[in-house]
Steps between C-alpha positions, in 0.01 A plus 500: 500500500149525362416511135400866526833600654687312231298670225567837665875448504504374140306808389744713700796336322341554157427865584854548624644345185288731284615801710864399460461472121331842478765661719778345289346631178458848650855503641641387166366813335691721747870552541649272767666796669177690570322515832183325374685208346694437821180517710315259269786252507494509881122440510532218247767336716278532807199349324709215364627431855143510637390254231779262595398520869137437407597201289701354793207559732260320261730202476598475873180644653710654780403851618856566616630529144213729407565722804874529429435565133254779571748670736777481240260624229418809710873558561573476127216738413619757757862471380389551137298805595791649698748433218253628241445817697877557522544437127207727426659783701837461326340471157282801560799706611693397190205582275459837665871574438464396135191712462683797648793449261261464207316819593834681537619378159174605335531840661862532388413400145213743493725780616775410245455653147448256216838453330355418161272801526803715583679373190199566275456850640871568442476367145211734428705793631809419292385627157386825661841547664681415176296738286539771761877463493496483121323837484760637743781371279335658196455832677851514645666375181670216687628168374254211489785250522634650823176618662194299396621150414699445825202623704260265319723199551578576864130522587438165332793346688341622821147377423597159366789460747738434212876529520577617147347641183623552143357674196590431136404699190443326169659624177288375211760610244790312658271226635654508847443595864717733706494541878405858587436476875631273777393539863578291806646150473399289200696177430559478123272228357718474189838334450781735594794523258792277592728800554270659762627416852245397761524817701183678604601847376624364165188289448275795580687721253469232233124486555461880491644510147360168380352470151348199326319418179125452494437132571815451708501470882183520705465871419527446125252211509245708689542778243470254213197311635338812650405287803605531867734254672466403866672254736447483876841336545792402279444214258728386222248552221748599229377860506698639793860421589666490842865600482618372838428421862604840634215684673503783247473248214230271639171534318193536721156606382467703178218678316572632147237704318483638144418869462303625202480815290240509223441123533867415446760407761704807588679364804524242778468549876604245764517470879674234708498371856812342646537126542417380851198728525140411425437531129254733332143373533244462225319804640817709482564383145144590403519841669829585330364383165200730542734783598714449189241687293569816700873438478474466121298820470739705711815361339345565159454861600860505623629368167281739303615793710864395462461478123327837504783652704759356266304624200471843663875513557565389144244748371653785701845401381376476142340843526824642634692337216255642245540845650877474484489393138251773416750750634782385272293439185494799265177693531529586132734368234758748384462642150791409276547667161447263206357229728139417578480301827209350689467229762248240610539422871269265685585441863399194701425569865759359735761432229678830436770363269504722187667838461553717192660840450656742256826653622661795320812613686646660184365622170716256302377184679153394608441179693177301487476219753260223593570292814330188634606423859461145627291463813205694631393782722737709710810293420464559127438871565829524691692347208311723258600812691863383510502438124348841426748680728800324343370561145452871560852517639682296235317636195622844600852387408655428162517126557401267219180300516687176580671666795174651626336156524816354653508770766130454562552126548786553743301769681221268614668157511559383859418845635178428685391209715209388284484272200470726199574535133352691210478484123555826317473634147697819446492714186732791439390745230743732324295786350780632277542171314148357551654180626404271785723286717326208669612278788319234701558336838290188547231352281364813333390557143452783255278533194650707215298600195686629191281737300712501184495122467163449664652229718463430869753316715496373857835515681540242774794549734574255781766614744537503877262733683661771706549419864604136451871488416760772534689358201208497255581652159265702281534617141305766312395530135448815292261574212363792303152624575340656195167671447207260549707243688345366817650351818295314763645405838299281736533302822432132564154582630400516133681210338421273799123557478260206490149497358204330666597169336856518636662583163805730499496835326679505164720809490508484120131596496597822677781559248259446207249742649769768535598445137137527389450825695834652398331809352337585833663713765648347813187563709272320252743210467506463879119510505478223237755289691302557821184369331688190381638431849167547677319286243752221552477513880120535516361271768835453674672662795837669469791414726764748384544861392484573128699771326519577127693804380472602132743736328440625145732715289331809366 
């Protein structure tokens, strides 16, 4: 072989080696399973084989080896092309199928509504639906507890795919929380009492009437800290408690939110999702937290409306009680010979406890009565009417004063199904002898001024009120009532008064004033006493009726 031929073959080998290296680098950047990588590997193998044949030919200088090698090289190249073409067809078919599936999925996703967008749109609609129903409840005078709150919670259960919801109201005075609404299935996240059996209906009933102090259980802690609580799945964090492995006791995912009224916690709302399901997401927690402002506003309106309704009922009842009392109170005090009588009566709205009257069934006996009924509103009016009816009946007999009070006590004790009792001061005047007989039931007092001696005395009598015990005993006392003498009867609304500093009223100051004004008539004395009472209570609010009845001997 000539030098030129040898140089040609060496250059061919170097070129082939460089081609192999370049093909290997290119193939390495592609996946081994692709059509191009398989084709390149086949070409590389063929070139390597051709190089080997050329090397043998250079060493042996026999054309036979070169001829056989070239034939095999062509066979290898053809086989690689055929195999590559087959792989290319299969790969292309697979890629076309994948592209078709991808296009179909894109089309399906484009046609499907955005779930998160659906949730946001529903959340925006919720307040409108709630306020619309609230107006309907207002207009139809329906119950918020039975109409609005269940609807609100059910819509939230639907949107957030929760299984249960509870609502607690906070009582700032008692410093506790009380469950007011329970919907769906909510495993109690607090420790059940030991005597509560693990039965689903019993556990649910326990939760419906559950109460806890602020700071206790997860609900109390949320109310105390005024911060929400959220877990995507049960964890033993010391805040929630799992009572057992029964399905209805297993804790899943929970969100607990504080509700505010005037920047203070007025309640707690919580939703739960059963164990075994996917927990609430951060987005759901954030959405519900944002929604809690609307919940707080609506529930605040519910509580305000409920208080207003209760106040309206109480106000209507109080007005009815006032009307009943106004019917039985004397429109004008009866004129009694030798006696000058006037009264100071100051009623407190909603109380309706005081009653006074002058009863003259016969010319030889005149009864003057002051009654203070325990309790308020319509209940006290009922007892007042009973006392008046019995007094008008019994005083029309010849019974003594002791017997009259005894009959009155027996007439109202255990006769009606309400708690009731009354204190009473009863005077019986005998015109022929100018004497008074006085009897008291309960803690009533009488001021007696003696004109001849210029002395004033306060009589304190402490006995059982009427309406407490059938066997209570009462005893009267008698005294002369001469010209210039003065009697003052009054209820506990006067001697229980407090000034703006919280000091109690001194009844002796009233007695001294009556003694100082002893030369005045009964009307002027009452006016002076009224000024003293109003001066003492200036800047305070009254909580009881006040009655002062003054009798002066002419």
